[in-house]
N, CA, C and O atoms as CSV, one atom per row, in Angstrom:
chain,resi,resn,atom,element,x,y,z
A,1,MET,N,N,82.546,74.289,119.478
A,1,MET,CA,C,82.282,74.580,118.181
A,1,MET,C,C,82.206,75.976,117.798
A,1,MET,O,O,82.720,76.377,116.753
A,2,ARG,N,N,81.439,76.909,118.792
A,2,ARG,CA,C,81.351,78.163,118.496
A,2,ARG,C,C,82.688,78.831,118.706
A,2,ARG,O,O,82.966,79.748,117.934
A,3,LEU,N,N,83.495,78.520,119.580
A,3,LEU,CA,C,84.690,79.110,119.638
A,3,LEU,C,C,85.662,79.012,118.443
A,3,LEU,O,O,86.442,79.908,118.119
A,4,ARG,N,N,85.509,77.662,117.741
A,4,ARG,CA,C,86.595,77.368,116.453
A,4,ARG,C,C,85.741,78.341,115.443
A,4,ARG,O,O,86.499,78.906,114.654
A,5,PHE,N,N,84.668,78.606,115.304
A,5,PHE,CA,C,84.101,79.470,114.295
A,5,PHE,C,C,84.615,80.855,114.561
A,5,PHE,O,O,85.096,81.537,113.655
A,6,ILE,N,N,84.506,81.314,115.925
A,6,ILE,CA,C,84.845,82.679,116.319
A,6,ILE,C,C,86.369,82.798,115.985
A,6,ILE,O,O,86.771,83.799,115.393
A,7,LEU,N,N,87.120,81.920,116.306
A,7,LEU,CA,C,88.768,81.817,115.922
A,7,LEU,C,C,88.958,81.987,114.152
A,7,LEU,O,O,89.631,82.795,113.512
A,8,ALA,N,N,88.176,81.005,113.757
A,8,ALA,CA,C,88.338,80.958,112.356
A,8,ALA,C,C,87.849,82.384,111.790
A,8,ALA,O,O,88.373,82.672,110.714
A,9,CYS,N,N,87.039,83.232,112.254
A,9,CYS,CA,C,86.309,84.449,111.518
A,9,CYS,C,C,87.506,85.475,111.905
A,9,CYS,O,O,87.806,86.379,111.125
A,10,ALA,N,N,88.143,85.307,113.077
A,10,ALA,CA,C,89.159,86.459,113.565
A,10,ALA,C,C,90.319,86.003,112.518
A,10,ALA,O,O,90.664,86.886,111.731
A,11,ALA,N,N,90.809,85.052,112.432
A,11,ALA,CA,C,91.947,84.622,111.595
A,11,ALA,C,C,91.663,85.255,109.940
A,11,ALA,O,O,92.553,85.836,109.320
A,12,VAL,N,N,90.577,85.072,109.504
A,12,VAL,CA,C,90.201,85.358,108.286
A,12,VAL,C,C,90.393,87.219,108.125
A,12,VAL,O,O,91.049,87.879,107.319
A,13,GLY,N,N,89.637,87.572,109.102
A,13,GLY,CA,C,89.730,89.055,109.324
A,13,GLY,C,C,91.214,89.665,109.459
A,13,GLY,O,O,91.524,90.719,108.904
A,14,LEU,N,N,91.956,89.038,110.114
A,14,LEU,CA,C,93.448,89.248,110.234
A,14,LEU,C,C,93.940,89.311,108.858
A,14,LEU,O,O,94.453,90.362,108.474
A,15,MET,N,N,93.838,88.250,108.024
A,15,MET,CA,C,94.299,87.828,106.892
A,15,MET,C,C,93.859,89.145,105.672
A,15,MET,O,O,94.580,89.725,104.861
A,16,LEU,N,N,92.593,89.270,105.923
A,16,LEU,CA,C,92.142,90.516,104.838
A,16,LEU,C,C,92.563,91.772,105.374
A,16,LEU,O,O,92.615,92.691,104.557
A,17,GLY,N,N,92.923,92.065,106.737
A,17,GLY,CA,C,93.254,93.138,107.104
A,17,GLY,C,C,95.014,93.520,106.420
A,17,GLY,O,O,95.505,94.609,106.123
A,18,THR,N,N,95.489,92.398,106.367
A,18,THR,CA,C,96.916,92.460,106.246
A,18,THR,C,C,96.889,92.742,104.786
A,18,THR,O,O,97.622,93.612,104.315
A,19,ALA,N,N,96.166,92.122,104.129
A,19,ALA,CA,C,96.004,92.289,102.414
A,19,ALA,C,C,95.616,93.512,102.130
A,19,ALA,O,O,96.237,94.130,101.265
A,20,ALA,N,N,94.568,94.081,102.762
A,20,ALA,CA,C,94.130,95.462,102.483
A,20,ALA,C,C,95.117,96.570,102.582
A,20,ALA,O,O,95.017,97.639,101.979
A,21,GLU,N,N,96.248,96.172,103.532
A,21,GLU,CA,C,97.183,97.310,103.853
A,21,GLU,C,C,98.184,97.242,102.860
A,21,GLU,O,O,98.841,98.269,102.689
A,22,ALA,N,N,98.500,96.025,102.010
A,22,ALA,CA,C,99.574,95.903,101.066
A,22,ALA,C,C,99.382,97.070,99.995
A,22,ALA,O,O,98.273,97.538,99.739
A,23,SER,N,N,100.347,97.416,99.505
A,23,SER,CA,C,100.671,98.448,98.498
A,23,SER,C,C,100.172,97.588,97.046
A,23,SER,O,O,100.253,96.368,96.902
A,24,VAL,N,N,99.711,98.445,96.163
A,24,VAL,CA,C,99.481,97.746,94.664
A,24,VAL,C,C,100.096,98.764,93.884
A,24,VAL,O,O,100.032,99.993,93.912
A,25,LEU,N,N,100.872,97.719,92.992
A,25,LEU,CA,C,101.663,98.637,91.959
A,25,LEU,C,C,101.177,98.265,90.467
A,25,LEU,O,O,101.237,97.088,90.111
A,26,ARG,N,N,100.774,99.100,89.734
A,26,ARG,CA,C,100.365,98.837,88.435
A,26,ARG,C,C,101.558,98.933,87.366
A,26,ARG,O,O,102.113,100.029,87.450
A,27,ILE,N,N,102.044,98.195,86.500
A,27,ILE,CA,C,103.144,98.452,85.689
A,27,ILE,C,C,102.551,98.424,84.476
A,27,ILE,O,O,101.865,97.496,84.047
A,28,VAL,N,N,102.884,99.722,83.762
A,28,VAL,CA,C,102.334,99.673,82.186
A,28,VAL,C,C,103.546,99.956,81.205
A,28,VAL,O,O,104.133,101.036,81.133
A,29,VAL,N,N,103.819,98.866,80.490
A,29,VAL,CA,C,104.857,98.550,79.574
A,29,VAL,C,C,104.543,99.513,78.272
A,29,VAL,O,O,103.445,99.275,77.768
A,30,VAL,N,N,105.222,100.440,77.707
A,30,VAL,CA,C,104.709,101.171,76.505
A,30,VAL,C,C,105.942,101.172,75.548
A,30,VAL,O,O,107.118,100.840,75.696
A,31,GLU,N,N,105.242,101.658,74.547
A,31,GLU,CA,C,106.230,101.718,73.325
A,31,GLU,C,C,105.987,103.215,73.155
A,31,GLU,O,O,104.857,103.644,72.920
A,32,ALA,N,N,107.103,104.046,73.283
A,32,ALA,CA,C,106.960,105.654,73.250
A,32,ALA,C,C,108.294,105.987,72.155
A,32,ALA,O,O,109.470,105.825,72.481
A,33,SER,N,N,107.853,106.469,70.839
A,33,SER,CA,C,108.962,106.960,70.263
A,33,SER,C,C,109.685,108.335,70.765
A,33,SER,O,O,110.864,108.593,70.522
A,34,ASP,N,N,108.844,109.136,71.467
A,34,ASP,CA,C,109.327,110.409,71.963
A,34,ASP,C,C,109.266,110.101,73.680
A,34,ASP,O,O,108.234,110.480,74.235
A,35,ALA,N,N,110.094,109.578,74.354
A,35,ALA,CA,C,110.003,109.177,75.580
A,35,ALA,C,C,109.766,110.595,76.643
A,35,ALA,O,O,109.143,110.507,77.701
A,36,ALA,N,N,110.386,111.883,76.136
A,36,ALA,CA,C,110.127,113.201,76.814
A,36,ALA,C,C,108.807,113.591,76.750
A,36,ALA,O,O,108.325,114.189,77.712
A,37,ALA,N,N,107.945,113.278,75.479
A,37,ALA,CA,C,106.854,113.682,75.273
A,37,ALA,C,C,105.743,112.902,76.407
A,37,ALA,O,O,104.818,113.443,77.013
A,38,TYR,N,N,106.158,111.527,76.455
A,38,TYR,CA,C,105.136,110.658,77.263
A,38,TYR,C,C,105.419,111.048,78.505
A,38,TYR,O,O,104.453,111.144,79.263
A,39,VAL,N,N,106.852,111.388,79.070
A,39,VAL,CA,C,106.794,112.075,80.514
A,39,VAL,C,C,106.301,113.276,80.921
A,39,VAL,O,O,106.069,113.592,82.087
A,40,LYS,N,N,106.110,114.088,79.734
A,40,LYS,CA,C,105.419,115.406,80.062
A,40,LYS,C,C,103.815,115.193,79.916
A,40,LYS,O,O,103.100,115.983,80.533
A,41,ALA,N,N,103.211,114.180,79.142
A,41,ALA,CA,C,101.882,113.610,79.249
A,41,ALA,C,C,101.669,113.315,80.622
A,41,ALA,O,O,100.772,113.845,81.276
A,42,ILE,N,N,102.615,112.333,81.157
A,42,ILE,CA,C,102.303,111.518,82.531
A,42,ILE,C,C,102.341,112.943,83.482
A,42,ILE,O,O,101.509,112.984,84.388
A,43,GLU,N,N,103.027,113.813,83.365
A,43,GLU,CA,C,103.065,114.649,84.450
A,43,GLU,C,C,101.627,115.637,84.371
A,43,GLU,O,O,101.108,116.095,85.388
A,44,GLN,N,N,101.213,115.819,83.291
A,44,GLN,CA,C,99.924,116.467,83.186
A,44,GLN,C,C,98.765,115.792,83.752
A,44,GLN,O,O,97.846,116.366,84.336
A,45,GLY,N,N,98.890,114.168,83.487
A,45,GLY,CA,C,97.957,113.429,84.263
A,45,GLY,C,C,98.173,113.441,85.577
A,45,GLY,O,O,97.113,113.457,86.201
A,46,LYS,N,N,99.215,113.440,86.304
A,46,LYS,CA,C,99.593,113.311,87.790
A,46,LYS,C,C,98.892,114.638,88.355
A,46,LYS,O,O,98.210,114.590,89.379
A,47,ALA,N,N,99.099,115.861,87.618
A,47,ALA,CA,C,98.384,116.896,88.209
A,47,ALA,C,C,96.977,116.926,88.253
A,47,ALA,O,O,96.366,117.398,89.211
A,48,LEU,N,N,96.288,116.313,86.987
A,48,LEU,CA,C,94.932,116.230,87.076
A,48,LEU,C,C,94.282,115.211,88.136
A,48,LEU,O,O,93.265,115.368,88.812
A,49,MET,N,N,95.238,114.033,88.079
A,49,MET,CA,C,94.643,112.967,89.283
A,49,MET,C,C,94.646,113.544,90.663
A,49,MET,O,O,93.706,113.318,91.425
A,50,LYS,N,N,95.774,114.355,91.050
A,50,LYS,CA,C,95.985,115.109,92.178
A,50,LYS,C,C,94.695,115.913,92.452
A,50,LYS,O,O,94.120,115.952,93.539
A,51,ALA,N,N,94.318,116.547,91.331
A,51,ALA,CA,C,93.193,117.769,91.321
A,51,ALA,C,C,91.818,116.838,91.585
A,51,ALA,O,O,90.851,117.380,92.121
A,52,LYS,N,N,91.760,115.516,91.219
A,52,LYS,CA,C,90.613,114.706,91.261
A,52,LYS,C,C,90.548,113.999,92.622
A,52,LYS,O,O,89.523,113.451,93.026
A,53,GLY,N,N,91.740,114.045,93.330
A,53,GLY,CA,C,91.717,113.450,94.705
A,53,GLY,C,C,92.123,111.955,94.514
A,53,GLY,O,O,91.781,111.166,95.395
A,54,LEU,N,N,92.823,111.503,93.435
A,54,LEU,CA,C,93.186,110.060,93.250
A,54,LEU,C,C,94.625,109.972,93.670
A,54,LEU,O,O,95.530,110.349,92.926
A,55,PRO,N,N,94.839,109.455,94.905
A,55,PRO,CA,C,96.203,109.213,95.563
A,55,PRO,C,C,96.871,108.061,94.777
A,55,PRO,O,O,96.738,106.889,95.128
A,56,ALA,N,N,97.626,108.455,93.653
A,56,ALA,CA,C,98.566,107.493,93.149
A,56,ALA,C,C,99.821,108.195,93.014
A,56,ALA,O,O,99.831,109.403,92.781
A,57,ASP,N,N,101.106,107.378,93.172
A,57,ASP,CA,C,102.450,107.728,92.847
A,57,ASP,C,C,102.750,107.081,91.459
A,57,ASP,O,O,102.816,105.871,91.242
A,58,ILE,N,N,102.938,108.200,90.455
A,58,ILE,CA,C,103.290,107.582,89.240
A,58,ILE,C,C,104.857,107.993,88.653
A,58,ILE,O,O,105.227,109.166,88.596
A,59,ARG,N,N,105.529,107.083,88.317
A,59,ARG,CA,C,106.916,107.328,87.944
A,59,ARG,C,C,107.187,106.638,86.628
A,59,ARG,O,O,106.607,105.593,86.333
A,60,VAL,N,N,108.041,107.203,85.861
A,60,VAL,CA,C,108.279,106.618,84.444
A,60,VAL,C,C,109.849,106.163,84.500
A,60,VAL,O,O,110.765,106.848,84.953
A,61,TRP,N,N,109.942,104.983,83.992
A,61,TRP,CA,C,111.363,104.362,83.837
A,61,TRP,C,C,111.884,104.016,82.296
A,61,TRP,O,O,111.158,103.876,81.311
A,62,ARG,N,N,112.963,103.940,82.333
A,62,ARG,CA,C,113.598,103.151,80.994
A,62,ARG,C,C,114.312,102.248,81.406
A,62,ARG,O,O,115.050,102.482,82.363
A,63,ALA,N,N,114.294,100.917,80.779
A,63,ALA,CA,C,114.911,99.758,81.057
A,63,ALA,C,C,116.216,99.980,80.638
A,63,ALA,O,O,116.378,100.654,79.621
A,64,ARG,N,N,117.226,99.517,81.263
A,64,ARG,CA,C,118.672,99.513,80.852
A,64,ARG,C,C,119.270,98.208,80.730
A,64,ARG,O,O,119.852,98.013,79.663
A,65,PHE,N,N,119.266,97.268,81.569
A,65,PHE,CA,C,119.846,95.813,81.431
A,65,PHE,C,C,118.633,94.890,81.403
A,65,PHE,O,O,118.379,94.125,82.333
A,66,ALA,N,N,117.935,94.987,80.358
A,66,ALA,CA,C,116.442,93.928,80.282
A,66,ALA,C,C,116.633,93.147,79.049
A,66,ALA,O,O,115.638,92.802,78.411
A,67,GLY,N,N,117.930,92.807,78.614
A,67,GLY,CA,C,117.794,92.001,77.356
A,67,GLY,C,C,117.049,92.666,76.107
A,67,GLY,O,O,117.216,93.856,75.840
A,68,GLU,N,N,116.255,91.871,75.395
A,68,GLU,CA,C,115.548,92.238,74.427
A,68,GLU,C,C,114.598,93.615,74.669
A,68,GLU,O,O,114.042,94.259,73.780
A,69,ARG,N,N,114.571,93.856,75.962
A,69,ARG,CA,C,113.589,94.611,76.500
A,69,ARG,C,C,114.469,96.050,76.844
A,69,ARG,O,O,113.857,97.025,77.281
A,70,ALA,N,N,115.607,96.091,76.666
A,70,ALA,CA,C,116.422,97.202,77.021
A,70,ALA,C,C,115.924,98.454,76.314
A,70,ALA,O,O,115.705,98.393,75.104
A,71,GLY,N,N,115.732,99.569,76.979
A,71,GLY,CA,C,115.111,100.714,76.203
A,71,GLY,C,C,113.590,100.779,76.408
A,71,GLY,O,O,112.950,101.788,76.112
A,72,ALA,N,N,113.054,99.717,76.904
A,72,ALA,CA,C,111.494,99.722,77.019
A,72,ALA,C,C,111.237,101.038,78.185
A,72,ALA,O,O,112.031,101.412,79.048
A,73,VAL,N,N,110.028,101.513,77.924
A,73,VAL,CA,C,109.851,102.524,78.843
A,73,VAL,C,C,108.512,102.092,79.751
A,73,VAL,O,O,107.546,101.605,79.163
A,74,VAL,N,N,108.495,102.217,80.694
A,74,VAL,CA,C,107.454,101.677,81.852
A,74,VAL,C,C,107.106,102.555,82.933
A,74,VAL,O,O,107.928,103.099,83.670
A,75,ALA,N,N,105.706,102.688,83.010
A,75,ALA,CA,C,105.144,103.807,83.961
A,75,ALA,C,C,104.630,102.882,85.030
A,75,ALA,O,O,103.720,102.068,84.879
A,76,ALA,N,N,105.322,103.103,86.134
A,76,ALA,CA,C,104.884,102.593,87.481
A,76,ALA,C,C,103.816,103.194,88.355
A,76,ALA,O,O,104.214,104.233,88.883
A,77,ILE,N,N,102.680,102.889,88.647
A,77,ILE,CA,C,101.599,103.608,89.505
A,77,ILE,C,C,101.504,102.783,90.698
A,77,ILE,O,O,101.141,101.609,90.762
A,78,GLU,N,N,101.869,103.532,91.605
A,78,GLU,CA,C,101.602,102.798,93.028
A,78,GLU,C,C,100.304,103.373,93.776
A,78,GLU,O,O,100.008,104.568,93.788
A,79,TYR,N,N,99.714,102.551,94.278
A,79,TYR,CA,C,98.342,102.708,95.007
A,79,TYR,C,C,98.453,102.180,96.513
A,79,TYR,O,O,99.105,101.157,96.723
A,80,THR,N,N,97.952,102.725,97.358
A,80,THR,CA,C,97.993,102.254,98.805
A,80,THR,C,C,97.252,100.880,99.012
A,80,THR,O,O,97.651,100.013,99.790
A,81,SER,N,N,96.281,100.795,98.334
A,81,SER,CA,C,95.685,99.303,98.376
A,81,SER,C,C,94.891,98.884,97.170
A,81,SER,O,O,94.659,99.731,96.307
A,82,LEU,N,N,94.535,97.878,97.059
A,82,LEU,CA,C,93.517,97.398,95.958
A,82,LEU,C,C,92.389,97.956,96.008
A,82,LEU,O,O,91.742,97.705,94.991
A,83,GLU,N,N,91.739,98.744,96.888
A,83,GLU,CA,C,90.512,99.472,96.927
A,83,GLU,C,C,91.055,100.917,96.291
A,83,GLU,O,O,90.345,101.467,95.449
A,84,ALA,N,N,92.177,101.462,96.653
A,84,ALA,CA,C,92.537,102.773,96.091
A,84,ALA,C,C,92.711,102.650,94.583
A,84,ALA,O,O,92.402,103.599,93.863
A,85,LEU,N,N,93.194,101.522,94.080
A,85,LEU,CA,C,93.207,101.283,92.702
A,85,LEU,C,C,91.790,101.250,92.154
A,85,LEU,O,O,91.461,102.031,91.261
A,86,ALA,N,N,90.936,100.357,92.671
A,86,ALA,CA,C,89.644,100.227,92.127
A,86,ALA,C,C,88.861,101.620,92.272
A,86,ALA,O,O,88.047,101.885,91.387
A,87,LYS,N,N,89.023,102.413,93.190
A,87,LYS,CA,C,88.535,103.696,93.103
A,87,LYS,C,C,88.923,104.624,91.906
A,87,LYS,O,O,88.162,105.267,91.182
A,88,ALA,N,N,90.315,104.542,91.867
A,88,ALA,CA,C,90.947,105.346,90.747
A,88,ALA,C,C,90.517,104.708,89.380
A,88,ALA,O,O,90.122,105.463,88.492
A,89,ASP,N,N,90.567,103.520,89.194
A,89,ASP,CA,C,89.930,103.064,87.847
A,89,ASP,C,C,88.568,103.501,87.472
A,89,ASP,O,O,88.331,104.103,86.425
A,90,ALA,N,N,87.596,103.151,88.436
A,90,ALA,CA,C,86.415,103.608,88.496
A,90,ALA,C,C,86.216,105.187,88.029
A,90,ALA,O,O,85.338,105.494,87.223
A,91,THR,N,N,87.090,106.123,88.595
A,91,THR,CA,C,87.034,107.488,88.430
A,91,THR,C,C,87.546,107.775,87.208
A,91,THR,O,O,87.028,108.695,86.576
A,92,MET,N,N,88.620,107.069,86.665
A,92,MET,CA,C,89.304,107.044,85.328
A,92,MET,C,C,88.329,106.909,84.283
A,92,MET,O,O,88.342,107.610,83.271
A,93,ASN,N,N,87.342,105.865,84.557
A,93,ASN,CA,C,86.294,105.523,83.362
A,93,ASN,C,C,85.156,106.418,83.367
A,93,ASN,O,O,84.366,106.414,82.423
A,94,THR,N,N,85.014,107.197,84.378
A,94,THR,CA,C,83.561,108.077,84.440
A,94,THR,C,C,84.071,109.637,84.366
A,94,THR,O,O,83.244,110.456,83.964
A,95,ASP,N,N,85.215,110.039,84.684
A,95,ASP,CA,C,85.428,111.528,84.804
A,95,ASP,C,C,85.809,111.779,83.405
A,95,ASP,O,O,86.622,111.092,82.786
A,96,ALA,N,N,85.055,113.001,82.846
A,96,ALA,CA,C,85.320,113.221,81.475
A,96,ALA,C,C,86.843,113.754,81.268
A,96,ALA,O,O,87.531,113.307,80.351
A,97,ASP,N,N,87.311,114.699,82.140
A,97,ASP,CA,C,88.631,114.946,82.106
A,97,ASP,C,C,89.819,113.880,82.188
A,97,ASP,O,O,90.794,113.889,81.436
A,98,LEU,N,N,89.611,113.034,83.131
A,98,LEU,CA,C,90.514,112.099,82.935
A,98,LEU,C,C,90.524,111.152,81.655
A,98,LEU,O,O,91.525,110.624,81.172
A,99,LYS,N,N,89.222,111.040,81.203
A,99,LYS,CA,C,89.062,110.182,79.861
A,99,LYS,C,C,89.638,110.506,78.877
A,99,LYS,O,O,90.219,109.737,78.112
A,100,ALA,N,N,89.535,111.861,78.761
A,100,ALA,CA,C,90.331,112.946,77.732
A,100,ALA,C,C,91.875,112.819,77.941
A,100,ALA,O,O,92.714,112.860,77.042
A,101,TRP,N,N,92.073,112.684,79.064
A,101,TRP,CA,C,93.670,112.750,79.333
A,101,TRP,C,C,94.176,111.350,78.689
A,101,TRP,O,O,95.079,111.251,77.858
A,102,LEU,N,N,93.380,110.241,79.262
A,102,LEU,CA,C,93.879,108.781,78.893
A,102,LEU,C,C,93.923,108.902,77.494
A,102,LEU,O,O,94.997,108.631,76.957
A,103,ALA,N,N,92.895,109.284,76.731
A,103,ALA,CA,C,92.620,109.205,75.192
A,103,ALA,C,C,93.889,109.954,74.509
A,103,ALA,O,O,94.516,109.473,73.565
A,104,SER,N,N,94.168,111.168,75.108
A,104,SER,CA,C,95.322,111.892,74.667
A,104,SER,C,C,96.745,111.017,74.518
A,104,SER,O,O,97.605,111.209,73.658
A,105,LEU,N,N,96.768,110.059,75.523
A,105,LEU,CA,C,98.148,109.376,75.762
A,105,LEU,C,C,98.363,108.469,74.453
A,105,LEU,O,O,99.495,108.118,74.120
A,106,SER,N,N,97.279,108.128,73.769
A,106,SER,CA,C,97.482,107.301,72.507
A,106,SER,C,C,98.385,107.931,71.793
A,106,SER,O,O,99.232,107.247,71.218
A,107,LYS,N,N,98.408,109.150,71.686
A,107,LYS,CA,C,99.336,109.665,70.671
A,107,LYS,C,C,100.718,109.635,70.951
A,107,LYS,O,O,101.529,109.681,70.026
A,108,VAL,N,N,101.104,109.557,72.235
A,108,VAL,CA,C,102.551,109.460,72.632
A,108,VAL,C,C,102.911,107.892,72.742
A,108,VAL,O,O,104.076,107.589,72.487
A,109,ARG,N,N,102.097,106.970,73.065
A,109,ARG,CA,C,102.512,105.721,73.348
A,109,ARG,C,C,101.570,104.662,73.063
A,109,ARG,O,O,100.360,104.876,72.992
A,110,LYS,N,N,102.117,103.477,72.890
A,110,LYS,CA,C,101.337,102.323,72.515
A,110,LYS,C,C,101.562,101.364,73.773
A,110,LYS,O,O,102.705,101.247,74.216
A,111,ILE,N,N,100.505,100.683,74.351
A,111,ILE,CA,C,100.645,99.913,75.494
A,111,ILE,C,C,100.979,98.646,74.938
A,111,ILE,O,O,100.334,98.181,73.998
A,112,ILE,N,N,102.210,97.896,75.601
A,112,ILE,CA,C,102.664,96.728,75.329
A,112,ILE,C,C,102.116,95.560,76.378
A,112,ILE,O,O,101.773,94.426,76.043
A,113,SER,N,N,102.113,96.082,77.674
A,113,SER,CA,C,101.536,95.129,78.537
A,113,SER,C,C,100.840,96.122,79.869
A,113,SER,O,O,101.239,97.259,80.122
A,114,ASP,N,N,100.047,95.612,80.410
A,114,ASP,CA,C,99.663,96.272,81.871
A,114,ASP,C,C,99.305,95.203,82.981
A,114,ASP,O,O,98.384,94.392,82.891
A,115,SER,N,N,100.059,95.315,83.895
A,115,SER,CA,C,100.032,94.240,85.106
A,115,SER,C,C,99.771,94.963,86.231
A,115,SER,O,O,100.144,96.125,86.391
A,116,ILE,N,N,99.051,94.227,87.133
A,116,ILE,CA,C,99.083,94.635,88.411
A,116,ILE,C,C,99.814,93.703,89.409
A,116,ILE,O,O,99.743,92.479,89.299
A,117,TYR,N,N,100.483,94.289,90.335
A,117,TYR,CA,C,101.277,93.434,91.613
A,117,TYR,C,C,100.923,93.771,92.897
A,117,TYR,O,O,100.724,94.975,93.053
A,118,GLU,N,N,100.784,93.067,93.867
A,118,GLU,CA,C,100.693,93.214,94.962
A,118,GLU,C,C,101.794,92.983,96.015
A,118,GLU,O,O,102.471,91.956,96.071
A,119,GLU,N,N,101.901,93.966,96.785
A,119,GLU,CA,C,103.169,93.833,97.648
A,119,GLU,C,C,103.097,92.669,98.644
A,119,GLU,O,O,102.105,92.622,99.372
A,120,LEU,N,N,104.022,91.746,98.752
A,120,LEU,CA,C,104.040,90.555,99.642
A,120,LEU,C,C,104.770,91.316,101.026
A,120,LEU,O,O,105.764,92.040,101.075
A,121,LYS,N,N,103.891,90.862,102.068
A,121,LYS,CA,C,104.174,91.324,103.386
A,121,LYS,C,C,104.219,90.208,104.322
A,121,LYS,O,O,103.425,89.268,104.284
A,122,PRO,N,N,105.209,90.337,105.201
A,122,PRO,CA,C,105.305,88.923,106.246
A,122,PRO,C,C,104.145,88.776,107.078
A,122,PRO,O,O,104.064,87.832,107.864
């Protein structure tokens, strides 16, 4: 009985360890009438996030072959783990500089959707 319990705990630990290593992607679809201004604002935010020690890779995309979503602008923010995303989110909500930057984004974009994806690993 004790051996089964130990094996079960080890299996859960392995599963949690694998999940912790999976990258996390946050996808924010926005409506931006001036995409160049949005990209510039994101670049400013990337520099600010780096200065604050928030490890995230942010890239901005425009949909080409996406049916009625063609032309949509998407920001993809990749984090190394769900924990990194949670840390970044907490900092974004408490740091005055980051809060001001996020507020300034409302001048250049309107959020259509905001989703989080976890990487699937074998």
